[in-house]
N, C-alpha and C positions, 0 to 999 in steps of 0.2 A: 258377653260376660255377665255373670251374676252381679247385681249391685252390691253384694256383700264382699266381693273379692276385688282386689286392686287390679288395675289395668297393666301395671308393670311390677317387676320384682328385681331384687339384686342377684347377681350371678358372678362368681369368682372366675376370672378368665386369665389365661396365660398366652402371651404373644412373644415369639422370638422374631425380632426384626432383622431386616437385611443389613442394618448398620451394626450388627453383632451385639445387640443388647436384648436382654430379657425384660419384659414388663409384666408384672402381676398387678391386677387392678380389679375393682368391682364395677360392673357395668349394669345399667338399668335396661332390662330386656322385657318385651311384651309377655304377659301371662296368657298363654294360648288356651282357648277353649278346647276341651277334649273332643275328639272325634267319636264316632259311633262305638268303637271298641276300646276307647282310651279312658284314662282317669287323670284328674289333676290332683297332685299330691302337694300339700303344704309340708315342706321338708323341715323336720325338727331335729335331726341328728344325722351326721355323716362323718365316719372316721377318716383320719389321715393315715393311710396305709403306705408301706414302702412302695407298693405298686403304683401309687399316685405320684411319686416323685418324678418319674420320667416325663410325664406331661407337664407337671407344675414347673419344673426347673430346667428340663432338657439338659444340655451340656454346659449350662451356665456355671460360672465360678461364683458360688454364693458367698465366698469370703469378700467379694466386691459389692455385695448388696447394699443399697442405700434407699432411704425412705423419703417420700415426698407426699404431696396431696394433703388431705385433711384427716382429722381423727375418724370421721365416719366414711370417708372415701380415700383410704390410703392407697398409695402407689409404691410398689417396690421395683427397683431397677437393678439389674446386675449385668456384668460383662460376660459375653460369650466368646471364648477363644476363636479367632477367625478361622483357624484351620479346621474347626469342628462344625462350621456352618453347613458344609456339604452333607453332613450326616443327618441334618434336619431340614434339608431343602424343601421337602414336601409340605412343611408347616410354616414356612417363613411368611411373616406379615399377616398371619391369621390369628385372630383372638379366639382361643379354644376354651370351651367350658371344662372345668375340672371336677373331680370327685367321682370315683368309680361306683360307690354304693352308699346307701343311706336308708332312712326310714322316716315316715311321717304319716299324716292323716289325709285320707282321700276327701277332698272338699267339693269336688264336682266330678260327674261321671257321664260318659256317653250313654246312648240309648240301649246298647246291647245288654243282654242278661248278665254276662260276666262282669261288665263294668258297673252296672247298677248294684250288683251284689257286694261290691267293695265300698260303696258310698258310706262315709262315716267311719270306716274301719282304719285301724292302724296297720300299715303295710310296710314291708321292706322291698327295696328294688335295686336292681343293678342295671347299668347301662350308660354311665357317664353323666356329667352335668349336675351332680348332686350337691355341690357346694353352691346352692342357690336356694332362694326362698320358696320357689315353686318349681315343680317339674311335671310336665305332661308326659305320660308313658302308656304304652299298650297295657291293657289289663292283664294280659298273659305274662308280662314281665314282673308283676307284683306278687309278693308272697304275703298273704293275709296272716297276721300274727295272732296267736291265741289271745282271747279277751283278757284284759288286765296287763298285757305286755306293753311296756312303754316304748316310745321311739328310740330312746337311748339304749334300751336292752336289745332292740331288734336291729340297730344300725349296722352291725357287723354280721349280717345273716349270710353273706355270700362268700366274700373273698377268703377269709380264714376258715370258716366251717367247711365249705366245699373243697378247699385245698386239703384240709386234714382228711376228709372223707375220700378225696381223690387219691391221696397217698396210699391209704389202706386198700382201695379198690385196684390201684395200679399194682400193688404187691400181689393181690390175688390173680389179676389178669396175666401177670408175667411169671407166675409160678414160684414166687418167693413165699416164705413163711414167717418172716420177722422183718422189722424195720430199724433203721438208724436215722436219727434226726439231729441236725446241728442247730445252734442258737435256740436250744430247746426250752429256754425259760421264757420265750416270747409269748404273747397272747395265743398265737397259733400253736406254739409248742405245748402250752398248758392244755389247750383243747385236745391235742393229739394224745397227750398222756391220758386224759379222761376217756377219750374214745377207745384207745387201745385196751385200757383196763376193762371197759364195758364189753368190748368185743373179743376179749381174751387173745389179743395180738401181742407177742413179745416185742418190746420197744427199747432200744438203746438210745439214751439221751446224752448228747454232748453239749456241755455248758462251758462258760469261761470264768466263772467266779464261784467261790465257796458258798456265798449266800444264795446263789441260784440252785446249788445242790439242795440246800435246805428247803427252798420253795417247792421244788419238784418232789422231794421226799414227803413233804406234807400232803401232796396230792396223791401219794401212793405209788410213785414211780419206783421201780425196783432197780433198774440199771441206769446209773448216772455217772458219767465220766467227765471230770473237770480238766479241760485242756491246759489250765494254768499250773497244774501240779506236775512234779517230776515223774510220777508213776502213771501218767496219762496213757501211754501206749500199752503198758502192761494191763491196766484196768480195762482198756478198750478190747484188747485181745480176749481177756477172760469173759467179758460180757458177750462178745461175738461168738465165742466158743459155746457158751451156755445157751444162747438164744438161737444160734444158727442163722443169724441175720446176714443176708447177702445183697440187700438193697438199702441204699442210703439216699436221703434227700438233704442236700447241703444248701443252706441259706446264705453262706458266706461267699461262695462263688470263686473268689480269688485265693491266692496263696497255695499252700500245699496240703490243706486239710483233706481234700478229696483223695489225694494220693496216700496220705496217712491212713485213711479209712480202708482203702483198697488193700494196702499192705497188711494192715491188721486183720482184714478178712482172710487174706491168703495164709497168714500165720495160724489163725484159728482153724481154718480148714485142714492145715497140715498136721494138726495134733492127732487127727484121726486117720491120716494117710497110712496105707499099708505098704506102699512102695514108692520109691523116689521117681519123679518125673522132671526132666530138665525144662519142661514147658509149664510146670506148675500144676495147680489143681485144674481139673476139667469143669468144675462148678463155676458157672458164670457169676461174676460179681459186678454190680451196677451202682454207679453214683449218678444221681440226677442233680444238676445245679438249678435251683429255682429262685435264687436271690442273688444279690450283689453287695452284701454288707462289707466285704473286703474288695477294695477297688483295684488291687494289684493283679498281675497276670496269674492265670491258673497254671500251676507247675505240677507236672507229673513225672515222678521218678519210678520208672517201670521195674518194680521189684515184686510183682504180683502175678507172674506167669503171663499167659496169653488169653485167658478167658475172662475178659473184663470189658467194661464200657463206661464212658463218661459222656453225658449228654445234657441237653436242656429239658426242663419240664415246666409247662405253663398250664394254668387251669383251663382257659378256653379250648385248647386242642383236646384236652382230656374230656371235657364235657361233650364235644362233638364226637369223640371216639365212642363213648358209651351210649349216646342217643337220648332222645327226649324223655322216654318213659323212665329210664334209669335216673336221669337228672331230676325228674319230678319226685321220685321216691326219696332221693337224697335231700331235696329241698324240704319235703314234708318232715323228714326226720329232724332237720335243723330247726324248723318251726316248733316242733314238739319239745325239743331239748334246748331251746335258746337261753333259758335262764339256769341251765345245769351244765350239761356237757359242753355247750358252745357259748357259754357266758364270756363276755369281754370286760376288761377293766381299763379305765382311762385315767391318765394323770391330770388332765385339765379339760374343761369344757370352755370353748371360745366362740365368740361371734364371728361372722364373716370378716368384719374389720379387724378383730383381734388376731385372726389367722394370718393376716398380712403384717403384723407387727414383727420387727426384726428379732425380738427375743423369742417369739413363738416359732418363727422359722428356724432359729438356731436350735430350738428344742426338738422339733419333729424332724428337722433336716439331719440330725445325728443318727436317726433310726436306731436309737439305743433301746435295748431290752428294758421293758418296764416304764417307758416314757411315751405313751400313746395319747394323742389329742383327739377330742371329739368336737367337730364343728356343729354348732347349733344356729342355723341361719335365722331362726325366729328371735334370737336375742337381739336387743336393741343396743347393747353396750359396745 
């Protein structure tokens, strides 16, 4: 190890124990020398995304969370309902590093040409364990950011941008011509609005508050439906009829929103029907559930004929589906547009220790629109 680099660094870990408790803590782990094709990144920014929650908290009841330890080495403990332990049997009693994505500066590199080319560069990376002061990773997993781009600007280079791009690409692959997106005022939703405007893709945005309508309107969104208003269904049908959208991505997951969207799609399609069919429209309508903001059961009231589908959608299977070359093109587009189309906003920047304070957990644990935290492991506070 270079004399200018520490031998160890802090890493945020999550452990679900056999005694039905969750423990979140900071561990001191070795800072590994990079191998031939690897780089060592000093992590300076890592967002807390909804996709991080499963590993962080598992099935724990976070209303039972309690703090111990010291200010610089906090420990958070919470109860896990015993009947849910079987669902996480494969991870019991293992301290798992957290943080899906992040960005930082390459401070050491292996001897390969690809690794050496990144030395001193600010890069974004995906692959877990990013809530840490240092992360060793293959050079191929790193995305070199344009010069002048900060780690904070590049921290959310993968999950949200590639998800937005993946939605549009899925639309094209499956023969649809327009999209519907729920929880549309999120960071991801705002990216999707800008992306669809740039690529001339009709987009119907579903939000839950009047102020979210104003936010998306300011970005240039044309079709915005507020589910909190009495005329929600009518406005949704009108938007679907005008755009022809037959594909939706639902971040809520639970409740009856997916069913409402399918029903509205069927009604919109029926406006142009020339004859009655007891089986409904022959046009396939698809809703993909990609999040779980609503924890209740998904309810389907089958009022939309027989040509429909509801399924799950995740980014990693999509990336495997399109292949390395296509993924690299998408990544390069993200890098080029990271401070425009794919820019992210954060409510707070916190240190590793602050990320384990109960008030911080209460904030990001809500997964509320407009309340996104950025972890900066280089902060001392």
